[in-house]
N, C-alpha and C positions, 0 to 999 in steps of 0.2 A: 527566290530561293537560291542559295549559293550553289556553286558548281559541285563541291564535294557532296553536299546533301542531295543534290539532284542525282548524282551518280549512285550514291548509296541507295536512294529510294528506287531507282530503276533496277538495280541489282536485286534488291529484296523483292520487288514486284515480280521479276522474272522467276526468282526462286520459288515464290509462293505458287505461281502458276504451274511450275514444274512439279511442285510437291503435290498439288491437287491431282495432277495427271498420274503421278506415280504411286500415290497412296493406295494401300490395300488393307482389308480387314486383318486384325491381329489373329494369329492362329490360337486355337484353344489350348489352355495349359494341359499338359499330360497328366493323367491320373497316376498317382504315386503309390498309395498304400495298397498292397495286396490284401486279400481277405485274411483277417486275423481271427483265431479261435477265441472263444470266451474263456477257456481254461486250458489246462495242460492235460495231455494224454496220460502221463505219469501222475500219480497222486501227489499233490503238494498243496500246502495251505496258500490261499490267495490273499489272505490278509497280511499286510506287511511284506517285506522283501529282504532277502539276504543282502541285497545291494545297498540297503539304507544304513548299514552299520559297518564299521571297520572289520576287516576279516580277522584281525587279531583277537576279536571278541570270541570267535568260535574256537580258536585254538588256545586262548588264555595264555598268550606268550608275549610278554614285553620284549623278549629277546628277538623274536621275529619282527615285531614292529620297528625296533631299532635298526635292523638290517634293511627293511624296506625304506625307512626314512633316509638311510645312508645312500641307498641306490638311487632314490629320487633326486638326491643332491648331486651325485658324482658320476652317474652313468654316462658314458660317451654318446651312445645312441640317442639318449634323451636330450642331451645338449644339442646334437645335430637337429633333432626335431624342433627344438626351441628356436634355433637359428633359421629353420625353414619358415617358421611363423613370422619372424622378423623380416625375412626376405619378401614374403607375401604382403606384409604391411608396407614395405617400401615400394613395391609395385603398385599397390593401391594408392599411395601418395603420388606416384608419377601419373597415374590415370586421373586423379583429381586435379592435378596441376594444369591439365589441358583445358579445364573449364574457365580459367582466368587468363588474361593476356600477360605475357612477359614484358616487362619494361626494363630496358637496358640503357646504360649511358653510352652515347655514341659520339665520337669525334673523328674528323677526317680533314685532311689538307691535301690539296692538289696543286702542283706547280707545273705549268706547261709552256714550252717554247716551240713555236711552229712558224714556218714561213708565212708572210703576210699574203693574203689573196690578191692584194693590189700591187704589191711590189715583191717579186720573187727574190730580190737581193737583200731584203730586210726581213728580220724575224720579229714575231709578236709574242710577248710573254704575258701569260695570264695566271692568276692564282684564285683559289676558292677554298674557303675554310668554313666548316660547319661543326657545331658542338651543341649537344642537347640530349633529350630523352627520345628513344625510339621504341616503337612497338613492332617487333618482327611479325611476319605473317601469322595471324591468329585466326583459327577457325571459329566462327560464331556458331554455337550449338543450337541452331534453330529447331532441329527436328528431334533432338535428344539422343543422337547417336553416341556422342561422347559420354553423356549421362548413363547410357546403357553399358558402356565399357567400364565406367566407374562402378556401377552396380555389380557387374561380373567380377571385378577385382575384389570388391568387398565380400562377396559370397565366397570367393577363393580364400580370403583371409579366414573366414569362419570355418571353412572346410579344413584348412591346414591346422587351425587351432584344435579342431575336433580330432584330427589325426594325431596331434601331439598328446591329447588326452588318451587316445587309444594306446599310444606307446607307453604312457604312464601306467595304464591299467595292465597292459601286457607285461611290463617290467615287474610290477608288483606281484603278479601271479607267478612269473618265472622265479623270483626270489623266494616266494613262499614254497613253491614246488621244490626248488633246489635245497632249501633248508630242511624240509620234511624228508627228502630223499637221503640227506646226510644222517638224520635221526634214524631212518630205516636201516642204513648201512651200519650205524653204530650198534643198533640192537642186534642185527644179524651177526656182527662180530662178537658181541657178548655171548650169543647162543653158540656160535662156532667155537669160541675159546672154551666155554664150559663143556661142550661136547668133546673137544680135544683133551681136556683134563680128565674127563670121565674115561675116555678110551685109553689114555695113558695109564691111568690107574688099572684099567682092565688088562692092559698088556703086562703090567708088572704081576698081576694076580695069575695070569695064564702062564707066565714064565715060571713062577713058583710052583704051580701045579705040574708044569712040564718037568721041572727038575725033580719033583717028587714022583714022577712016573704016572701021574693020574691022567694026563692028556697027551695027545701026540703033537708033533711039530706042525701039523696042519692048523691046529688052533692058534699057535703062535704066529704063523704067517698071516692068518686071517685077522688077528688083532693088529699086527703091524700095518697091514693094508688099510684097515679101518682108520687107524690113527693118521696115516699119511693122507688119506682123503680129507679128513678134517683140517689138517694143516694146509693142504692145497686150497681149500675153501677160504681159509683165513687170509692167505696171500692174495687171492683174487679180490676179496672184499676190501683189503687194505689198498689195493690198486684203485678200486672204485671210489673209495673214500678220498684219496688224493686227487683223482680226476674231478670228483664232485666239488671239492673245496676250491680247486683252481677255477672251475667254471663259475662258481658263485662269487669268487673274489673279483673276477672280471665284470660280472653284473653289478657289483658294488662300486666299480670304478677303481679297484685296487689292482696291484700286480698279483699274479698267481701266488697263493700261499695258503696256510692253514686258516680255518674259521673257528673261532672260539665259540663253544656252546655248552650249556649246562643242563638243558632239558633232555629228558629221555622220551622215547617214542611212547612208552606205556603211560607217561604222565600227561599226554595230550588228550583232552576229552573228545568223545565222539558224540555229536548231536543226535538226538532222537529223530528229528525231522528238520527239513530246510524249507523255510517260506520262500516262495518264488514270485509272489505278486501276480498281477494279471499280464497277459501277453502284450497288451497295448503299451505297457510301461516301457517296453524295449525301444519304442520309437523316440522316446525323449531321454533315455538313459544310455543306450549303446552309442559310444562315440563314433564307431564306424558307420552306423546308420545315419547319425547326424551329419557326418562328413559327406555321405552319399547324397543326402537330401540337399545340402548346400551346393553340391556339384551340379545337381539338376537345375537349381535356381540360377547358377552361374551360366549354364548352357542356354537357358531361356533368354538371359540378357545378351548373350553372344548372338543368338538368332535375331533379336531385335536390332542390334547394332549392324548385323550383316544386311538386314532388310533396308535399313535407312542409308546404307552406303550407296543405294541406287539413286538417292535424292541428290540434288545439287549441293555443292559445298560453297558456303559463303565465308570469305576471309577478309581480313582487314589488316592493313599495314599503315602505320602512322609515324610522324616525326614532329617534335616540338622543340625548338631551340634557336640558336643564333646562326645566321648565314652571312658571311662577309666575303668580299672579293680579295681582301688582304688580311693577314694575321694582325697587322697593326690596327686595323679598324674593327676588330672583332667585338670590342666592348662599346662601340659607338651606338648612340641612340638610333632606333629605327631598324636595327638588324634582326629583330625577332621575326621568325618565320615558322611555318608549319606545313605539313602535308598529310593528307588523308587519302588512302588508296583502297577503296573497296574492290572486291573481286568475286566473281562467281564462276564455279566450274561444274559443268553438267556432264557426267559420264555418258558417252554415246557408243563408242566402239572400244571394248575392253578385252576382246578376245575370250569372253566367257569367264573372266576371272571373278567378277562379282557373283555370277550364278553359281560358280564352283564353290566360292566362299560360303554362300548361303546353304548350299547342299551339305558342305562339310560341317557347318554349325548345326544343321538339323540332324545329321547322322550322329554327331557327338551327343546331342541331347537324347536321342533314342538309346544310345549306348548307356548314358548316365541313368536313364529311367530303368533299364534292365538291370544295371548293376545295383541300383537301389533295391529293386525287388529281390535280387539275389541276396543282398546283405540281410534283408528282413527274414527271408526263409532260412538262411544260414544261422541266424541268431536263434530262431525258433528251434531248429534242429539241435543246436548246441545246448540249449536249455533242456530239451527233452532227453538228450544223451546224458547230461550230467545228473538229472533227476533219477533216471532209471539206473544209472551207474551207481549212484549213492545208495539207492534202495537195495539193489542186488548185491553190492559188495558188503553191505552190512549183514545181509543174510549169509554170504560166504564166510564172513569173519566169524559169525556165531557158530556156523557148522565147523569151521577149523578149530575153534576153541574146544568144541566137544571132541574133535579128533585128537587134539594135543592131550587133553585130559585122559582119554582112553589109552593113548599110546604110552603115556607115563605109567599108567597102572599096568599095562601089558609088560613093559620093560621090568617093572618091579617084580612081577610074578615070574617072568622068565629067568631073571637073575637068581631068584630063590630056587627055581627048579634046576638051574645049572649047577649051583653050589651043592645041591643034594643029589647030583648025578642023574637027574631025570631027563633034562634037555641037553642038546648039544650047544656048543659055543656058537655055531652058525645061527641058531635062533636068537641068541643074545645080540649078535651083530645085526641081524635083520631088524630086531626091535629097536636097537639104537638108531639104525638108518631111518626107519619109519618115523620115529620121534623127531629126529633132526630135520628131516624134510618137512614134516608137519609144522614145526616151529618156524622154519624159514618161510613157508607159505603163509602162515598166520601173520608174520611180520609184513610180508608183501601185501596181503589183503588189507591190513590196517592202514598201511601207507596209501594204498589205492583208494580207500574210503576217504582219507583226508584229501587226496588228489581230486576226488569228485566234488568236494566242497569248493576247492579252488577253481575248478572248471566251471561250476555253476556261478560262482561269484563273478568270474570274468564274463560268462555268457550273459548275465543279467546287466552288465555294464556298471558294476559296483565301483566305488571310489574310496580311496584311503583318505581319511580325515587327517590333514597335516597336523592340526592342533593336537588331536588325540595321539598321533604317532609320536610327536615330540614329547608330549607329557609321559607317554609310556616309556620312552627311551631314556628319560632322566632318572 
């Protein structure tokens, strides 16, 4: 047997003996899934799921779908999330590269002039030239430590991609919420301007009655105050509209500015019920849960790599090329040479670094398992909150519709009584205020109902269908 093969065989034999001595049984995989309920506490259909359809279907708004599509193309935060995925993929590529040896072209020349050992008065000149292919020190992955690191990097890529998907879902929900809030403010402005016009007409009527000596100046000042309150509300709502448009513009990847819209809040349909599917669907739909599960898998691979770091490391260095004592003789026959240098390193005294590394990897896994369970429970809570929010806000909306209808009728009757001298103008102003407040509350309740739909869609891990969004935006 040649000397290199003998050396390599000896190194491998020693490594195998050390591996047998250091090997230990693999720890059991941690249990991930917390107990999941069979259904929801809030009443919701289990057949189908809101997450299976584009959210625009529930709002019947191609305008909203177009805004979401624009945000998914241009949002800066989403682009950052995409670059993080590319970074994770590059790190995965670096980890995989360690599985194969690197081959480099290597050339060197050495010229030396030194005193002769036989004659101190004379100098001896020597030259050495090498050129060929070299393999720098390469660790042979006998125990799978590097493979475990590759597995960890791959799970991290999957987790990062899931987080990007979570960012897309969050962005879609924010755009939908921002758009519907603008429709809410638009409707509140319509109500406020109509109320201001009514109060302006009432002020003119009161002034005419004051001039005729029918009412006192108290009625005039009350009418003026009521009109000023409506105008103040209009100014505040116009401020909210501008701020909302600026915020939505940034989500869309634009500079702050106005947002064109043609829909009215009253034109957006309200669903009678929202299908939520079964709770176990969250484990495969919620991107944050998927990311947490991949993080647990990556931590398990990190533990395996940390355990195998206790085993000996077998490395190999080699060279194949031409070796010549002079540059002029580099291409002469018989100059071909090679070298193979196997090596083995067994950690003996590391100051506790390997134990600390294993303890840290185990702690990270325990943290990842708890974060996974927290993600699942958070998802269940968010779905329950959205379901009960939708149901109760629909009830609130129905009650406010009755309040608005009754308030309009009350104002009509009080106006008649005032014109006939039966009621005071204070009753008219109070009726106007009650109606105005009820109409604003109805608008808020309607928008909150839509917000519950968005909240549920996000909690279920819904996704926007890009093809449907593009088709709707055309």
